[in-house]
Steps between C-alpha positions, in 0.01 A plus 500: 500500500296720734211255537748222589656720770158590640400134515827418683444786738151379584632149569770637728248721684263212552781272615625769742148542639484124554834508690377781728178311573698186583722689744213658695315173550491338841820314586291203610358457151605205281585510127251337264756235397509369862126465544385387154580252224460580132266246345713269283829568683534157658730204538444157347605162636689249287559134582688209349618145564864422468799290604795594718809292425849474640394424860747310715277200570231715663244474217172312478494134586392226258146492638432847352386370163437833328869600538623199313225536241596865443865402448399225252292751302782753500780267387281349230470849346880490458494164323574279800282189497420329830334165534147487635610294797803714582481670838785750529615591849497879517638604836647818346173626344197667664166600353416858591239769457623829354312824560559861404316833512491731203366857474240563234723763341818288481640458151638209307860423596474625856616265774301380801591351836399139537407293806561122484348249746520119518191295405632160606698374796834660419700589810670803356527706179834642601751503212236413240430652161156555356463379141314703243142536627199661340299741718130525424229747594147423615390493138738215419728703275883493546627845601851428625773237518720438805838335551796543728678409823275479806609701805387332821523667839464179705677167525446141606776258596451138606764289682573131453315414820182669369534821699436819304514878535282742306520879473213708355330340199740321264226379263422850363721761338519794261654582167553876471425613144453136421212542253476688174166647390420371151151645469344814638205463736384860458122531487333764289357707780475877526571510126251785479513821699296370795723387790359312800651559845414220744526587870702257708273580796158591364365811665240752379682798643833398349345440158335844512826669608686336210239627252504853647882519505537392138222733383641800685841435344412406143150641455139413576371172363838332471431255788181349630451281806295197386487324838689478822753272325543660155576837347493544123741753351480637142855531374645620172441286193862510396700216659800706602285782634302243701823369656607851593154574638504189724848586625354826629178345636672229708694749711201710604457485877157393624345519848366152565160451658487356845464128521251340734675406824579129534605256770681186383496194731733208417341208682801275438770726647294719728621814316274808506554792258277806503471837331577814697149642460302208644274612786258330736154618596389481862517138613559286809696174486523232766759231446522203732544127487507175692796263486434135587803282584470123542802306637502123483721304744538126547626292794533126567311323780675192644301212671483496879462162678378659821241721341464853379418682179573213260311194636513299178867411534578632150733778386290782349565832324292782655407817305516830689344798316544858619276772354593870533288792376659843468267782422663810353390831641283676245597860429257742339645778288295795373613734222332826399398564143782598262773315692791406282533126455867511599390619846256210517772247410738652753236474774426135414870414505542661842252256652705207369278380212649249260510564121206255459297690762585830335377371162178374664443846651554673167265262324237559766535878461453459126193284552328768707600769251738684733797499259518782243718295264475173305613188686682250277594155636762310298 
């Protein structure tokens, strides 16, 4: 009995030490669960092809051949024989894609939310019901089956004169808990005591801090940083002990390493997003431009019997071109080394530069190596 109590006491003391260490960490630190993924803990995509029935005349039209073919195949499974030349009109049926996402640790019998979207030219899935549909994984195996009433957030109504009104997207909907998992997709990873932590934002300093924090809490040699994107952790061999161990590891607070400063330029919208620690080395920028405006006017010349401009006696159209050149005053701006990029942008905006001109200036500063951060154009 005494050894059991001593073992329990040691566990409590170690757990208390871990709590004290967690409380004294920097408040700006992030828990391991927020900055890493455990290798193997992932989601898997499932997809299927099905039919939505019960539509009020808003289904696929007759030119969508695969819808009628799918209905023929389905009814033949129930003993209904259709002639080869029969062409059923299926205004109340729509062919749809059915997709779902399943966690790798979900068990058989659990339900999944399903998204349904039209594949043909159906106008709306509102009021429809999805028939039993198999959902397959990337390996071709069936993992779930889906069926149920489709909930559509949009609508489409057409009047007798052809006018219509549409709200949101009526050709896509959801079935909450509409699929049942029939087969587990769990992959045998981390079945041994080695657990891989994958950093969401690979960083050498962050990986080293994770390793040091785990080792200082659970003992030397428990964790080892393999690269800036992966830390390997040696956990208990017993499954339940390993689960308890990971529940303690994932809440350890870690000081993240500083990311390289970045400037994001969206060339389509003119949006500029930058980190707070981007600076500019000493540089001078001169921004100017020439605007050329050409205005074309026309006027009619009438014939003059006595004489004058038009001696030919014919009515003519005369072109009158006016050319105007406007040269913008060029302003030169000089910034000392270490200037924050926000100050640079504010100065450029004060002289009335457009977003395109601002992006050109930032790209020029990056070309000459004056920006301390990475410039990304999307």
